[in-house]
C-alpha positions in Angstrom: -1.3 125.9 -6.4 -2.8 128.7 -4.7 -0.2 131.5 -4.4 1.0 132.4 -1.0 1.7 135.8 -0.1 4.8 137.2 0.8 3.5 139.7 3.0 5.7 140.6 6.0 9.1 139.0 4.1 10.8 142.3 4.3 9.5 143.0 7.8 11.2 139.6 8.4 14.6 141.1 6.6 14.3 144.2 9.1 14.2 141.7 12.0 17.2 140.5 11.2 19.2 143.1 10.2 18.1 143.8 14.2 19.5 140.8 15.5 22.9 141.3 13.0 23.3 144.8 14.5 23.0 143.8 18.1 25.4 141.0 17.9 23.5 137.5 17.4 24.9 135.2 15.1 23.9 132.1 13.3 25.4 129.0 12.0 24.5 128.3 8.2 24.4 124.9 8.3 21.8 125.4 10.7 20.0 127.9 9.0 19.8 125.5 5.9 18.5 122.7 8.1 15.3 125.0 9.3 14.8 125.6 5.4 14.9 122.3 4.5 12.8 121.4 7.3 10.3 124.9 6.5 10.5 126.3 9.9 13.2 129.0 9.8 10.7 131.7 10.5 9.4 129.6 13.5 13.3 128.8 14.7 14.3 132.3 14.2 11.0 133.8 15.4 10.9 131.4 18.5 14.2 132.1 19.5 14.9 135.5 19.3 11.2 136.4 20.5 12.2 139.2 22.6 14.2 140.7 20.2 11.4 140.6 17.2 9.9 143.6 16.1 6.9 141.7 15.4 5.5 138.1 15.8 5.1 135.6 12.7 2.5 134.1 14.8 0.1 133.4 11.2 -2.1 136.2 12.8 -1.1 138.9 10.0 1.8 136.6 8.2 1.1 133.5 6.5 4.5 131.9 7.9 4.3 128.9 5.5 4.5 131.0 2.4 7.6 132.3 3.9 9.4 129.4 5.4 8.4 127.9 1.7 10.3 131.0 0.1 13.5 129.8 2.0 12.7 126.1 1.2 12.8 127.1 -2.5 16.7 127.6 -2.4 17.4 123.5 -0.8 19.9 122.7 -3.1 20.6 125.6 -5.1 23.3 127.3 -2.5 24.3 124.6 -0.3 28.6 124.5 -0.4 28.2 127.5 -2.7 27.2 130.3 0.0 29.7 132.8 -0.8 30.0 131.9 -4.8 26.7 133.0 -5.3 25.8 135.2 -2.2 28.9 136.8 -1.7 28.7 138.5 1.8 28.5 134.9 3.2 31.9 133.9 4.3 32.0 132.8 7.4 30.0 129.4 8.8 28.3 131.4 11.5 26.9 134.1 8.7 23.5 132.0 9.1 21.6 135.1 9.8 23.4 137.2 6.4 22.5 134.1 4.6 18.5 134.7 5.1 19.1 138.5 4.4 21.0 137.7 1.0 18.0 135.7 -0.1 15.7 138.1 0.6 18.0 140.6 -1.7 17.7 138.3 -4.1 14.1 138.5 -4.5 14.5 142.1 -4.5 17.2 142.1 -6.9 14.8 140.2 -9.7 12.0 141.7 -8.9 13.1 145.5 -9.0 13.4 145.2 -12.7 9.4 145.8 -12.7 9.8 148.9 -10.2 9.1 152.1 -11.2 9.5 155.6 -9.4 
């Protein structure tokens, strides 16, 4: 299987941080449903189109790869959001869950980074 680029996942995270900053929330169960259906990036980008910093339309970023990144957490997090990702305490922390899962990758990969 060819590896897919996660280019844009950091920018997607910044868009999510912006949405949280201006007061938007998403139900965690709803976000997890979109993980399962492999369309969470599409769901967020379409729903908050006027708030997004860039378009996630496959012209630059591989939405399939970004959606698959979040899909890979299906089953691992369901029902354990606050235990595994301490920032996710409320049912409307779906956007926080998106950021937490992105930061999970940063934590894992950063042990290879140097300055």
